[in-house]
N, C-alpha and C positions, 0 to 999 in steps of 0.2 A: 504494500500500500504506499501511496505518496507520503503520508505522515510518518510512516515507519522509516523511510529512507531519510528524510529530514532529521529524524532523531538520531539515526545511526551516523549520519554525517557529523553531528555535533560531537560525537565521541572523540577521544584523543585518537590520533592515527588515521582518522578518515577525513575525507573532503567531498563537498558537493560543489558540481559545477554544471550548469545547464540543465538543471533539474534531475540529474543523475548523482548517485552516490558512488565514489571510488575509494578504495582503500589506499592510503598512503603510508609507505614504510616509515618508521621514526627516522628522522634525520641523523645521519652519523656526523657527530661533532668533529672528527678528524677532517671528514671531507668538506664540512662547512668552513673550517679554518683555512684548508687549502684554497678554497674558492676565495675566501675573503682576502688571502694574501695576493693571490693572482689579480684580484680586483684592485687592491691598493698598488701593485706593481705597475698594472696597466695605467691607473690614475696618474701616478708620479710620471710616468713615460710621457703621457699626453698632455699633462697640465702645464699651464704657462701661469706663474706667479707675477702678477702686474701690481706694481706699486704706483700709485697716483700720488703726486707730490706738488703742492701749490707753490708758486713762486714766493719769495722773501718779500718783505715789506718795501713799498714805494712811498714817496712823497704823497702820491694821489690817494693811497692807503690811509694815510695819517689825516689828509684833508678830507676824507670821506667822498672823493670824487669816484664817478663811474669810469673806469679805465677801458673796459673793452678791448679793442684791437690798438689803441693808441700806445705807443711803443716808449714807455715809461721806464726809466731805469730803476734798479734797486737803490735804496738809500743806505747809509751806513749801517743801520740795524738789519736791514734786509741782506747785506753781505754777511753779516755776523750769523744771521739765522741760516743762511745757505751753508756756510762753513760747518755748523754744529749739526745740521741735518745730514750732511755729506758724511761726516764721521759715523753717525748712527746708521745711515743706509748702506755705508761700504762693508758693514758686517752681514748684510743680506747676501753678499757675493753676487751683484747683478751681472748679467750677461750681456745687457744692452742699456743704453740710455738714449731715450727719445724724448725730445723737448719742442714745445712750440718755437717758432723762429724768433718770437718777440725777445728783444734784449733782456728784459727781467727774468724771463724763463731761462734763457740760455745761461744768463750769469748765476742763476740759482743751480743749475745742473753742473757748472763748470768745476766746483770743488769737488764733487762726486767723480767727475770725470779725471781729475787730476789724481785723486786717491786711487783709482782703480785702474788707471791706464786705458779706460775705454774712451772711444771717441763719442761725441754727442751727435745723434742723428736729428737735424732740426726737421720739423714737419709742421707746415703752415696750417693743416688741418685740425691741429691740436691747440689752436689760438683759442682765446677766450671769445665769448660772444661779441660780435660786432654791436656797438650800442648805438649806432646812427647819431641822432642829434642829442643823445644823452651824454656822450662821451666828454669828459672834462667837467661835467656838472655835479654839484653836490646832490645828495638825496632830497634836500629841502628845495633847491632849484628845480630838480626834475618834477617833485609833486606839485609845485607851483604852476609851472609852466605846461606840464602835460598830466593833469590828474586823471583823465580817463584812461590814458596809455599805461600810467604807473599802476593803476588799479588791476589792469590786465596783464602788466609786466610785458609790453609790446613797445619797444623803443621806435620811435618814427625814424623811418630810414635805416633801421637796424635789421639784424636776423631775428627770425621767429625762433621760438623754443624747439619747434620741430626740426627747423634746419639746422640749429646746432647739433641736436641730437644725431640727425642723419650724417652731418659732417664728421664729427668726432667718433660716432659709432663706426662708421665705414672705416675711417683711419685705424681705430683700434682692431677691427676685425682683420683688415688687410695685416697688420703686425702680427697678430696672432697665427694667422695661417703662414706667415713667413718665418716664423720661430719654431713651428713644429717640426 
């Protein structure tokens, strides 16, 4: 009877699939461990560890200005931040360093390149969002001049959120495929 199959399937060692009961032998813990080890080895062979690291401080960060793709250099504290981060990140043993081509990003990556002996690969597709008319303005100025656009976070003349995601996602996907 159908009810008997459902009860039987709920018992240890039994499984129900597509309305039928089937006996499943108890799992062998040794085989399970072997499969897990194989899975872990495959994962480590296939995995790419990606560390995303934001640039150090700039004068526009201090002033609260929207930087976007304006090429603003690091300030003195930003250079110190880059040096400290490089010492920490070098311990991860990176295989590659890829950076936005903007000066602040390249200057942030430079100490890590120096410590590891790696070359920085610049990629314009890793730039921050182009802010159009917002670039160089403070948040107060943006809210005052562009209240509707600020509420929707759509900079006039700038990149949409979707465009940024498409651009950076494509850059990261290409890199991942290349590193496999």
